[in-house]
C-alpha positions in Angstrom: -9.5 -118.9 71.9 -7.4 -115.6 71.8 -8.1 -113.2 68.9 -5.0 -113.6 66.8 -5.9 -110.6 64.7 -5.7 -108.1 67.7 -2.5 -106.1 68.0 -0.2 -106.9 70.8 -0.5 -105.0 74.0 1.6 -101.8 74.1 4.9 -102.0 75.9 6.4 -99.1 77.8 10.2 -99.0 78.5 12.3 -96.5 80.4 16.0 -96.2 79.3 18.3 -94.1 81.4 21.4 -93.2 79.3 24.6 -91.8 80.7 27.7 -90.6 78.9 28.3 -87.8 76.4 24.6 -87.4 75.8 23.9 -83.7 76.5 24.8 -80.9 74.1 25.4 -83.3 71.2 21.9 -83.5 69.7 21.0 -86.6 71.6 17.4 -85.6 72.6 16.5 -84.6 69.0 18.0 -87.9 67.8 15.9 -89.8 70.3 12.8 -87.8 69.1 13.4 -88.6 65.5 14.0 -92.4 65.9 10.9 -92.6 68.2 8.9 -91.0 65.5 10.4 -93.4 62.9 9.2 -96.4 64.9 5.8 -94.9 65.6 6.3 -94.7 69.4 5.0 -92.4 72.0 6.7 -91.2 75.2 9.2 -88.6 76.2 12.9 -87.7 76.6 14.4 -85.3 79.0 17.7 -84.4 80.7 17.9 -85.4 84.3 20.6 -85.6 87.0 20.8 -89.4 86.4 21.3 -89.0 82.6 19.0 -88.7 79.7 15.7 -90.4 80.6 13.8 -91.9 77.7 10.4 -93.4 77.9 8.9 -95.1 74.8 5.6 -96.9 74.3 4.3 -99.0 71.5 4.4 -102.5 70.0 7.1 -104.7 71.6 9.0 -105.2 68.3 9.1 -101.4 67.6 10.3 -100.7 71.2 13.1 -103.3 70.7 14.0 -101.8 67.3 14.1 -98.3 68.9 16.5 -99.5 71.6 18.8 -101.0 69.0 18.9 -97.8 67.0 19.4 -95.8 70.2 22.6 -97.7 70.9 23.9 -98.0 67.4 22.8 -94.9 65.4 24.3 -92.3 67.6 24.9 -88.6 66.6 28.5 -87.8 65.7 29.5 -86.4 69.1 27.5 -88.7 71.3 29.0 -91.5 73.4 27.0 -93.8 75.6 28.7 -95.1 78.8 25.7 -97.0 80.3 22.0 -97.6 79.4 19.8 -99.0 82.2 16.5 -100.6 81.1 13.3 -100.7 83.1 9.9 -101.9 82.0 6.9 -99.8 83.0 3.1 -99.9 82.9 1.7 -98.5 79.7 0.2 -95.0 79.9 -3.4 -95.0 78.4 -4.3 -92.5 75.8 -0.7 -91.2 75.1 -0.7 -89.9 71.6 2.7 -88.4 70.9 6.4 -88.3 71.7 7.7 -85.1 73.4 10.9 -83.5 74.5 10.4 -82.4 78.0 12.1 -79.6 80.0 15.3 -80.6 81.8 15.3 -81.3 85.5 18.1 -80.3 87.9 19.4 -82.1 91.0 22.2 -82.5 93.4 24.1 -85.0 91.3 24.3 -86.2 87.7 25.7 -88.9 85.5 26.2 -86.9 82.3 29.6 -86.4 80.7 30.2 -82.8 79.7 31.0 -82.5 76.0 34.3 -81.0 74.8 34.3 -78.2 72.2 34.2 -79.5 68.6 35.4 -78.1 65.3 32.9 -76.6 62.8 31.2 -79.4 60.8 30.9 -79.6 57.0 27.2 -78.7 57.0 27.9 -75.4 58.9 30.8 -74.6 56.6 28.4 -75.0 53.7 26.0 -72.6 55.3 28.8 -70.1 55.8 29.8 -70.5 52.1 26.3 -69.8 50.8 26.2 -66.1 49.7 22.4 -66.3 49.8 22.2 -67.9 53.2 21.5 -66.0 56.4 24.7 -67.3 58.0 27.0 -66.3 55.1 30.5 -65.8 56.7 28.9 -65.6 60.1 31.7 -66.4 62.6 29.5 -68.0 65.3 27.7 -70.6 63.2 27.1 -74.0 64.8 24.7 -76.8 65.1 24.1 -79.9 67.3 27.1 -81.6 65.6 29.7 -79.0 66.2 30.7 -75.8 68.0 31.4 -74.6 71.6 30.4 -76.8 74.5 32.7 -77.0 77.6 34.1 -73.5 77.3 30.7 -71.8 77.3 29.1 -74.1 79.9 28.4 -72.8 83.4 26.6 -75.8 84.8 24.5 -78.9 83.8 22.0 -79.9 82.5 23.4 -78.4 79.3 20.8 -75.9 78.3 21.1 -72.4 76.7 20.2 -70.8 80.1 23.3 -72.4 81.7 25.7 -71.2 79.0 27.2 -67.9 77.9 24.6 -67.8 75.1 21.9 -67.1 77.7 22.1 -63.4 77.0 21.4 -63.8 73.3 17.6 -64.5 72.9 16.8 -66.4 69.7 15.3 -64.5 66.8 12.2 -65.9 65.1 14.2 -67.7 62.4 16.6 -69.3 64.9 13.7 -70.2 67.2 12.0 -72.0 64.4 15.1 -74.0 63.7 15.5 -74.8 67.4 11.9 -76.1 67.7 11.9 -78.1 64.4 12.7 -81.8 65.0 13.6 -82.1 61.3 16.3 -79.4 61.5 19.9 -80.2 62.6 19.7 -77.2 64.9 16.8 -78.7 66.8 17.7 -77.9 70.5 21.2 -76.7 69.5 21.9 -74.6 72.6 24.5 -72.2 71.0 22.3 -71.6 67.9 22.6 -68.1 66.6 22.8 -65.9 63.5 23.8 -62.3 62.7 20.4 -61.1 63.8 20.4 -62.5 67.3 23.9 -63.9 68.1 27.2 -62.6 69.2 28.9 -59.7 67.4 32.5 -59.2 66.3 34.6 -56.1 66.1 38.2 -54.9 65.6 39.8 -52.6 68.2 43.1 -50.8 68.8 45.1 -51.6 71.9 43.3 -48.6 73.5 40.0 -50.4 73.0 38.7 -47.9 70.4 36.5 -49.8 67.9 37.7 -49.7 64.3 35.3 -51.9 62.4 32.6 -54.6 62.9 31.5 -57.8 61.3 33.0 -58.8 58.0 34.8 -55.5 57.7 36.6 -56.2 61.0 37.8 -59.6 59.7 38.9 -58.1 56.4 40.9 -55.4 58.2 42.5 -57.9 60.6 43.5 -60.1 57.6 45.1 -57.1 55.8 47.0 -56.2 59.0 48.3 -59.8 59.2 49.4 -59.8 55.6 51.2 -56.6 56.2 53.3 -58.0 59.1 51.0 -57.0 62.0 50.3 -58.8 65.2 46.6 -59.5 66.1 45.1 -60.8 69.4 42.0 -62.8 68.5 39.4 -64.0 70.9 38.8 -67.7 70.2 37.0 -70.6 71.8 38.8 -71.2 75.1 40.9 -68.0 75.1 42.8 -65.6 73.0 45.3 -66.4 70.3 48.2 -64.1 69.3 48.4 -64.3 65.5 50.9 -63.3 62.8 52.0 -64.3 59.3 53.9 -67.6 59.7 56.0 -66.9 56.6 57.0 -63.4 57.7 60.3 -63.8 59.7 60.2 -60.2 60.9 56.7 -60.6 62.3 57.5 -64.0 64.0 60.6 -62.5 65.6 58.6 -59.5 66.8 56.0 -61.8 68.3 58.7 -63.7 70.2 60.2 -60.5 71.5 56.9 -59.0 72.6 55.5 -62.2 74.1 58.9 -63.0 75.8 58.7 -66.5 74.3 62.3 -67.2 73.2 63.1 -70.5 71.5 60.0 -72.4 72.4 58.2 -73.7 69.3 55.2 -71.8 67.9 52.0 -73.5 66.5 51.0 -72.8 62.9 47.5 -72.9 61.5 46.8 -73.7 57.8 43.6 -73.7 55.9 43.3 -77.4 55.2 45.0 -80.8 55.2 46.6 -80.3 51.8 48.3 -77.1 53.1 49.4 -79.0 56.2 50.9 -81.8 54.0 52.9 -79.2 52.1 54.6 -78.1 55.4 55.1 -81.4 57.2 55.3 -85.1 56.5 51.9 -86.4 57.7 51.2 -90.1 57.6 47.7 -91.6 57.9 47.5 -91.6 61.7 48.9 -88.1 62.1 46.5 -86.8 59.4 43.6 -88.5 61.2 44.5 -86.7 64.4 44.9 -83.4 62.6 41.4 -83.6 61.0 39.7 -85.0 64.1 36.8 -82.9 65.4 39.0 -82.1 68.4 41.4 -80.3 66.1 44.6 -80.5 68.2 48.0 -79.1 67.3 49.8 -82.1 65.8 53.6 -82.3 65.7 55.1 -83.7 62.5 58.5 -83.6 60.7 58.8 -80.3 58.8 59.4 -80.5 55.1 62.6 -79.0 53.7 62.9 -76.8 51.9 59.8 -75.3 53.5 57.2 -73.1 51.8 57.6 -70.9 54.9 61.2 -70.1 53.9 63.5 -68.6 56.5 60.7 -68.2 59.0 60.7 -71.9 59.7 63.9 -71.6 61.7 62.1 -69.1 64.0 59.0 -71.2 64.4 60.7 -74.4 65.6 64.4 -73.6 66.2 65.4 -76.6 68.2 63.4 -79.4 66.6 62.7 -80.9 63.2 59.0 -81.1 64.1 56.5 -78.4 63.3 53.2 -78.0 65.2 50.3 -77.7 62.8 46.6 -77.3 63.3 43.5 -76.7 61.2 40.8 -74.0 61.7 38.3 -75.2 64.2 35.9 -72.2 64.7 33.9 -70.4 62.0 36.0 -67.3 62.8 39.1 -69.1 61.8 37.6 -70.2 58.5 36.4 -66.7 57.6 39.7 -65.1 58.7 41.7 -67.6 56.5 39.5 -66.8 53.5 40.1 -63.1 53.9 43.8 -63.6 54.8 44.5 -65.7 51.7 43.1 -62.9 49.6 45.0 -60.2 51.4 48.3 -62.2 51.3 47.9 -62.8 47.5 47.4 -59.1 47.0 50.4 -58.2 49.1 52.7 -60.7 47.3 51.7 -59.8 43.8 53.7 -56.6 43.4 56.8 -58.1 45.0 57.0 -61.2 42.9 55.1 -60.9 39.7 54.4 -64.3 38.2 55.7 -66.2 41.2 53.4 -68.7 42.9 51.6 -67.2 45.9 53.0 -68.0 49.3 51.1 -70.8 51.2 48.8 -69.0 53.6 49.8 -69.9 57.2 49.3 -68.1 60.5 51.1 -68.4 63.8 48.4 -69.2 66.4 50.0 -69.1 69.8 48.4 -68.7 73.2 47.2 -65.2 74.0 49.4 -64.6 77.1 52.8 -63.6 78.2 55.1 -66.4 79.0 54.2 -68.2 82.3 50.8 -66.5 82.5 47.4 -68.2 81.8 45.7 -67.6 78.5 43.4 -64.5 78.4 39.7 -65.0 78.1 38.0 -61.7 78.6 38.1 -58.6 76.3 39.2 -56.2 79.1 41.7 -58.7 80.4 43.2 -59.1 77.0 43.4 -55.4 76.3 45.1 -54.9 79.7 47.6 -57.8 79.5 48.3 -57.9 75.8 48.4 -54.2 74.9 52.2 -54.3 74.6 52.1 -57.4 72.3 49.3 -57.0 69.8 48.8 -54.2 67.3 45.1 -54.9 66.9 42.4 -56.9 68.8 39.7 -59.0 67.1 37.0 -59.2 69.8 33.5 -60.6 70.3 30.9 -60.5 73.0 30.3 -64.3 73.7 31.9 -64.9 77.1 34.4 -67.6 77.6 33.5 -69.3 80.9 36.3 -71.9 81.0 39.9 -71.2 79.9 41.1 -73.9 77.7 44.3 -73.8 75.6 44.9 -75.8 72.4 45.8 -79.4 72.9 49.2 -80.6 71.5 50.0 -84.2 70.5 52.1 -86.3 68.2 51.6 -89.8 66.8 54.1 -92.3 68.0 54.7 -95.7 66.5 56.1 -97.7 69.4 55.4 -101.1 67.9 52.1 -101.6 69.8 49.8 -104.3 68.4 47.1 -101.8 67.8 49.4 -99.6 65.7 50.6 -96.0 66.2 48.8 -93.9 68.8 48.7 -90.4 70.1 51.1 -89.0 72.7 49.9 -85.8 74.4 52.2 -83.0 75.2 49.3 -80.9 76.4 45.7 -82.1 76.9 43.1 -79.3 76.8 40.6 -78.0 74.3 38.7 -80.7 72.4 39.6 -83.4 74.9 38.7 -82.1 78.3 36.6 -82.7 80.3 36.3 -86.2 78.8 37.1 -88.6 81.7 39.7 -91.3 82.0 37.8 -94.5 82.9 39.1 -96.4 85.9 39.2 -100.1 86.5 36.5 -99.8 89.2 34.3 -97.4 91.0 35.2 -95.7 94.2 34.6 -92.6 96.3 35.4 -89.1 95.1 38.9 -87.9 95.7 40.8 -84.8 94.7 44.3 -85.0 93.2 46.0 -81.6 93.5 48.6 -82.2 90.8 52.2 -81.0 90.4 53.8 -77.5 90.3 54.9 -77.6 86.7 52.4 -78.3 83.9 49.7 -78.3 86.6 46.4 -80.1 86.2 44.0 -81.2 88.9 41.8 -84.3 89.1 38.4 -85.2 90.6 37.1 -88.8 90.5 33.5 -89.8 90.3 32.5 -93.4 90.4 34.7 -95.2 87.8 35.7 -91.9 86.0 38.6 -89.6 86.6 38.2 -86.0 85.4 41.6 -84.5 84.7 41.4 -80.7 84.1 42.8 -79.0 81.1 46.5 -77.9 81.2 46.7 -75.0 83.7 50.4 -74.1 83.6 53.3 -73.6 85.9 52.3 -72.5 89.4 54.7 -69.6 89.8 52.5 -66.5 89.8 49.2 -65.3 91.1 47.5 -65.4 87.8 48.1 -69.1 87.3 47.2 -69.8 90.9 43.9 -68.0 90.3 43.3 -70.1 87.2 44.0 -73.3 89.3 41.5 -72.2 91.9 38.9 -71.4 89.3 39.2 -74.9 87.9 39.1 -76.6 91.3 35.8 -74.8 92.1 34.4 -75.2 88.6 35.0 -79.0 88.3 33.6 -79.7 91.7 30.5 -77.6 90.8 29.9 -78.9 87.3 30.4 -82.6 88.4 28.4 -82.0 91.5 30.7 -84.0 93.7 32.3 -83.5 97.1 35.7 -85.2 97.6 36.2 -87.5 100.5 40.0 -87.3 100.4 42.8 -85.1 99.0 46.2 -86.1 97.6 49.1 -83.9 96.8 52.8 -83.9 95.9 55.4 -84.8 98.6 57.1 -81.4 98.2 56.0 -79.2 101.1 56.6 -75.8 99.3 54.5 -76.3 96.2 51.5 -74.0 95.7 49.5 -77.1 94.9 50.5 -78.7 98.2 49.5 -75.5 100.1 46.1 -75.5 98.3 45.6 -79.2 99.1 46.3 -78.7 102.8 43.9 -75.7 103.0 41.3 -77.5 100.9 41.4 -80.6 103.1 41.5 -78.6 106.4 38.5 -76.6 105.5 36.5 -79.8 104.8 37.9 -82.0 107.4 39.2 -84.5 104.8 42.1 -87.0 105.0 45.2 -85.8 103.2 47.6 -88.2 101.4 51.1 -87.0 100.3 52.2 -88.9 97.2 55.8 -89.0 95.9 56.1 -87.5 92.4 57.4 -90.5 90.5 55.1 -92.9 92.3 52.2 -90.7 91.1 53.6 -91.0 87.5 53.4 -94.8 87.6 50.0 -94.9 89.3 48.8 -92.6 86.5 49.8 -94.8 83.7 48.5 -97.9 85.5 45.2 -96.1 86.1 45.0 -95.0 82.4 45.5 -98.5 81.3 43.0 -99.8 83.8 45.7 -102.1 85.1 45.3 -103.7 88.5 48.3 -105.4 90.1 52.0 -105.2 90.3 54.3 -103.8 87.6 57.8 -102.5 87.1 57.7 -98.7 86.6 60.2 -96.5 84.8 59.6 -92.9 85.8 61.9 -90.7 83.7 61.7 -86.9 84.1 63.4 -83.8 85.4 63.3 -83.7 89.2 60.9 -84.5 92.0 61.4 -84.7 95.7 62.2 -88.2 96.7 61.3 -90.1 99.8 64.9 -89.9 101.0 65.0 -86.1 100.6 67.1 -86.1 97.4 65.8 -85.1 94.0 64.7 -88.2 92.0 64.1 -88.4 88.3 65.5 -91.6 86.7 63.7 -94.2 88.7 62.9 -97.9 88.5 60.0 -98.7 90.9 58.0 -101.7 91.8 54.4 -100.5 92.2 51.4 -102.6 93.2 48.2 -100.6 93.1 46.1 -103.3 94.8 47.7 -103.3 98.3 49.0 -100.6 97.5 52.7 -100.7 98.0 55.9 -99.7 96.3 59.6 -100.1 96.3 62.5 -98.2 94.8 64.4 -100.9 92.9 67.0 -98.8 91.0 67.9 -95.3 89.8 70.3 -93.4 87.7 73.8 -92.5 89.1 73.5 -89.6 91.5 75.1 -86.4 90.6 75.2 -82.9 92.1 73.1 -80.0 90.9 75.4 -77.0 91.5 73.3 -74.0 92.2 70.0 -76.0 92.5 67.5 -74.6 90.1 70.2 -72.5 88.4 71.5 -75.8 87.0 68.2 -76.4 85.2 68.5 -73.1 83.4 72.2 -73.6 82.7 72.8 -77.3 81.7 76.5 -76.8 81.5 76.5 -76.8 85.3 75.2 -80.4 85.2 77.8 -81.4 82.6 80.5 -80.0 84.9 79.0 -81.9 87.8 79.2 -85.2 85.8 82.8 -84.5 85.0 83.4 -83.8 88.7 81.8 -87.1 89.6 84.1 -88.8 87.1 87.1 -87.2 88.7 87.7 -84.8 85.8 88.6 -81.4 87.3 90.2 -79.7 84.2 89.8 -80.0 80.5 92.0 -82.7 78.9 93.2 -81.3 75.6 89.9 -79.9 74.3 88.4 -77.0 76.3 84.9 -77.6 77.6 82.3 -75.9 75.4 81.1 -73.5 78.1 84.4 -72.1 79.3 84.5 -69.3 76.7 81.2 -67.8 77.8 81.0 -69.0 81.4 84.6 -69.4 82.5 84.4 -67.4 85.8 81.1 -69.0 86.7 82.6 -72.5 85.8 85.4 -71.9 88.4 82.8 -71.0 91.0 80.8 -74.1 90.2 84.0 -76.2 90.6 84.4 -74.8 94.1 80.7 -75.5 94.9 81.1 -79.1 93.8 84.3 -79.7 95.7 82.7 -78.3 98.9 79.2 -79.7 98.3 77.7 -76.2 98.7 74.2 -75.6 97.3 74.5 -78.7 95.2 71.8 -81.2 96.0 72.0 -84.7 94.8 69.8 -85.9 91.9 69.2 -89.0 89.9 67.3 -87.1 87.2 67.0 -88.4 83.7 66.2 -85.0 82.3 69.4 -83.5 83.8 71.4 -86.3 82.2 70.1 -85.2 78.8 71.0 -81.6 79.8 74.5 -82.6 80.7 75.1 -84.5 77.4 73.7 -81.6 75.4 76.0 -79.1 77.1 79.0 -81.5 76.9 78.5 -81.6 73.1 78.1 -77.9 72.9 74.5 -78.3 71.6 72.8 -76.2 74.3 74.7 -74.6 77.2 71.7 -72.7 78.5 67.9 -73.3 78.3 65.3 -70.6 77.8 62.5 -73.0 78.4 62.0 -76.4 80.0 63.7 -79.3 78.2 65.2 -77.1 75.5 68.6 -78.7 75.9 67.1 -82.2 75.7 65.1 -81.3 72.7 68.1 -79.9 70.9 70.1 -83.0 71.8 67.6 -85.4 70.3 67.4 -83.2 67.2 71.1 -83.4 66.8 71.0 -87.1 65.9 68.8 -86.5 62.8 70.4 -86.2 59.4 70.2 -82.7 57.9 66.7 -82.2 56.5 65.6 -85.5 58.1 63.1 -86.3 60.8 62.5 -88.5 63.7 63.0 -91.7 61.6 66.2 -90.6 59.9 69.2 -91.2 62.1 72.9 -91.2 61.2 74.8 -94.4 61.7 73.6 -97.8 62.7 75.6 -98.4 65.9 74.3 -100.2 68.9 74.9 -97.3 71.3 76.9 -97.0 74.4 77.0 -99.5 77.3 75.1 -98.6 80.4 75.8 -101.2 83.1 73.5 -102.0 86.0 75.3 -102.1 89.3 73.2 -104.4 91.5 75.4 -105.0 94.5 73.5 -102.4 96.6 69.8 -101.9 97.0 68.5 -99.9 95.3 70.6 -100.7 92.3 72.2 -98.1 90.1 72.0 -97.8 86.3 75.5 -96.5 85.7 74.7 -93.3 83.7 78.0 -91.8 84.7 79.6 -94.6 82.7 77.3 -93.6 79.9 78.5 -89.9 80.2 82.1 -91.1 80.3 81.7 -92.6 76.8 80.1 -89.4 75.6 83.1 -87.5 76.9 85.6 -89.9 75.3 83.9 -89.6 71.9 83.6 -85.8 72.2 87.3 -85.5 73.0 88.1 -87.8 70.0 86.2 -85.4 67.7 83.3 -87.6 66.9 80.4 -85.5 65.4 77.8 -84.5 67.9 75.0 -86.2 65.9 76.7 -89.5 66.1 77.3 -89.2 69.8 73.7 -88.2 70.4 72.5 -91.2 68.6 74.8 -93.6 70.5 73.7 -91.9 73.7 70.0 -92.4 72.9 70.4 -96.0 71.8 72.6 -96.8 74.8 70.1 -95.3 77.2 67.2 -97.2 75.6 69.1 -100.5 75.9 70.2 -99.8 79.5 66.7 -99.0 80.6 65.2 -102.0 78.9 67.9 -104.3 80.4 67.3 -102.8 83.9 63.5 -103.4 83.6 64.1 -106.9 82.3 66.4 -107.7 85.2 63.9 -106.6 87.8 61.0 -108.2 86.0 62.9 -111.5 86.2 63.7 -110.9 89.9 60.1 -110.2 90.8 58.3 -112.4 88.3 56.5 -109.5 86.7 55.8 -108.9 83.0 54.4 -105.4 82.7 56.5 -102.2 82.6 54.8 -98.9 83.1 56.5 -95.9 81.3 55.9 -92.3 82.4 57.6 -89.0 83.0 58.5 -86.0 80.9 61.5 -87.7 79.3 59.1 -90.1 77.6 58.2 -87.1 75.4 61.6 -87.7 73.8 60.4 -89.2 70.6 63.4 -91.6 70.4 62.6 -93.0 73.9 58.9 -93.1 73.2 59.4 -95.0 70.0 62.3 -97.4 70.8 61.9 -98.1 74.5 58.6 -99.9 74.3 59.9 -101.9 71.3 63.0 -102.9 73.3 60.8 -104.0 76.2 58.7 -106.2 73.9 61.8 -107.7 72.4 62.7 -108.8 75.9 59.3 -110.5 76.4 57.8 -107.7 78.5 54.5 -105.7 78.0 54.9 -101.9 78.1 52.2 -99.7 79.5 52.2 -96.2 78.0 50.1 -93.1 78.1 47.5 -92.5 75.4 44.9 -90.3 77.1 47.1 -88.1 79.1 50.6 -86.7 78.7 53.5 -88.7 80.1 54.8 -85.5 81.6 53.5 -83.8 84.7 50.0 -83.4 83.2 49.3 -86.9 84.4 50.4 -86.4 88.0 47.0 -85.4 89.4 45.5 -88.6 88.1 48.2 -90.7 89.7 47.7 -88.9 93.0 44.0 -89.5 92.9 44.3 -93.1 91.8 46.6 -93.9 94.8 44.4 -92.0 97.2 41.4 -94.0 96.1 43.1 -97.2 97.1 44.3 -95.7 100.4 40.8 -94.5 101.2 39.5 -98.0 100.7 41.4 -99.0 103.8 44.9 -100.2 102.7 47.7 -98.2 104.4 50.3 -98.7 101.7 54.0 -99.5 102.3 57.0 -101.3 100.9 56.3 -104.2 98.7 57.6 -107.6 99.8 58.1 -110.0 96.9 61.2 -111.9 97.8 63.2 -109.6 95.6 66.8 -110.6 94.9 69.3 -108.1 93.6 69.9 -108.5 89.8 73.5 -109.3 88.8 75.6 -106.6 87.3 75.1 -106.1 83.6 
């Protein structure tokens, strides 16, 4: 008979874990739970993932595996866990963390940078602690990751901390499994870590350490401009309540009109400046620490400066400190600001401390990362430079998002305007695995994309490809992503436009490697992106609403209704906005009044009828020239753009005649519909909006947006207030788009409508259009992980290229489509 008192034979199990499991304290976590369960074995980083081997009683091994999957460190995320039973190892007496092994490939997700955790803040607040006010404090639960990582596995030697050897105290923490800094790769202290100093624009050092931060804080409280080296690049900083300082920053940075982000010390301060509901507050305080757009409170604690921070919109972009340097600076700045205010307003409450934190660059250039680079490029902008000697290896600007309540069953969700720090390089998970492809992205708001298995890695926001600096940043990221993911693409996709820098790069890239090259129409890429993000396989109606992109017929598209099937793949252009001319081409984008005059010309209106057009006083001679161009069709390409329609209405109402930055006229038009002091939920009037008929006699059909503009014109001539006209316009466009989608859904038997394009950043459309589609029995598909603007294009290109690479040639869909009746 067996001896029932003898212990069960030891079991040995190997678990290979993939996901965000390096640089997040995962190996120390494994070590601790293995010790808790009395197990022996090892853990190490490998190209395949984190390899864990545990040995002990079967029940203890099973309990360990449960805890491994369900008691994760705060920043860890498991994508897969593969189990394999092994033979027991005789005589094994302990559990050990082994050295990492390198290889040609890996299945590990690179961790994004993360805001300073509460434990590290407590360390910094302890006057007796060795990290008191140390601006580079971190642990396994927080701190820099992606922006300091050269390659994987993620070890100190492969980061920009490699040149800072650990002092004995930090080395003891690093080696102690009971310490939260156990194997924290960026671990440092004032003895062994990076140093901080304040310099003039000439580079001359003025102060170091705490004295440097205090001096910078006093300069900010006195109205100065400081360039500060951050996590993924430099910030340009000034007092957000000092209107003169804000105006000076705009002038020196050449950033006219575009909103500026504001950093405040905590959530309470943010709530004093903007109306933050629960979901928005959750995003603001998330470890990613994005800039969150929310309706500004009026009257504002920022006073007159608010109008300079966000001149065209009722929303204010707010963020909280996310590095130890931010926290220490705010502490010193609050003191300096209180001292500066005291003589001017004795007995008055102190002004709420708030700092403008905008990208450290000149407009259209990439953010600065190096000290010498910043001193050279920003010398004419900043008065002082707060520098440190920890290198930034990857440029990464702040992420920007808002929370949108579009009636989704799972509640309000994020909508990205810019996806970067805190979120990249987290992947978008695809519906299935495939070969590696490279999506070159668009020309504006450029990103690039590399796929790997069932994951798509979309780069951080790169910018507009209009200068050598941004082009250089783009090439840096193409090389870096390929290297850090350790993949080699098998195909390349790019925009249909032949003159884009991204197209040229894609052609050279593919030619050098002998790879197939797939051109992808801009709006088709938009729809493939939202389908991919939603892991949707099949056919759907797509509404691609944006500025302009080269269409398959050689005209400029932008208000498109497409049938897209990503299985075959195939597509068809079902409908579009009324075509109008763009007199002067790109000049019409900078001067929206040109588009308004083009709409008038298309309606047969050659001269003002009673009320002079708003642009005649300032642009009368140019308007006469534009009239000639329209009559002769000179330098006036056709477009169906949704964005240009917004521009035209904005100019027709006299809201914005010219635009200093992209979508300025559209943003101002949307803001015009809000009640004074109101926000995105406070609209004047309760009308149903204008009529927008669908003309379906021809294929593709036309959504008659000229008829929409004619109603705008009639109300404007009748003296209806611009806010009411704007509201009727927005409501009418929402209804017209929803009706068009419903008509084609009925004609094709489809039920899903994919929404993408930069115009979906219009909060009214983003909120009301999905609701209108649901009211018609349709299921909207929207972006949550990527921006609906051009930041998603590289994913759409890559997603389509994956399907094409699998063997399908693509083409026009054939679904027995019948033209919808006119509506």
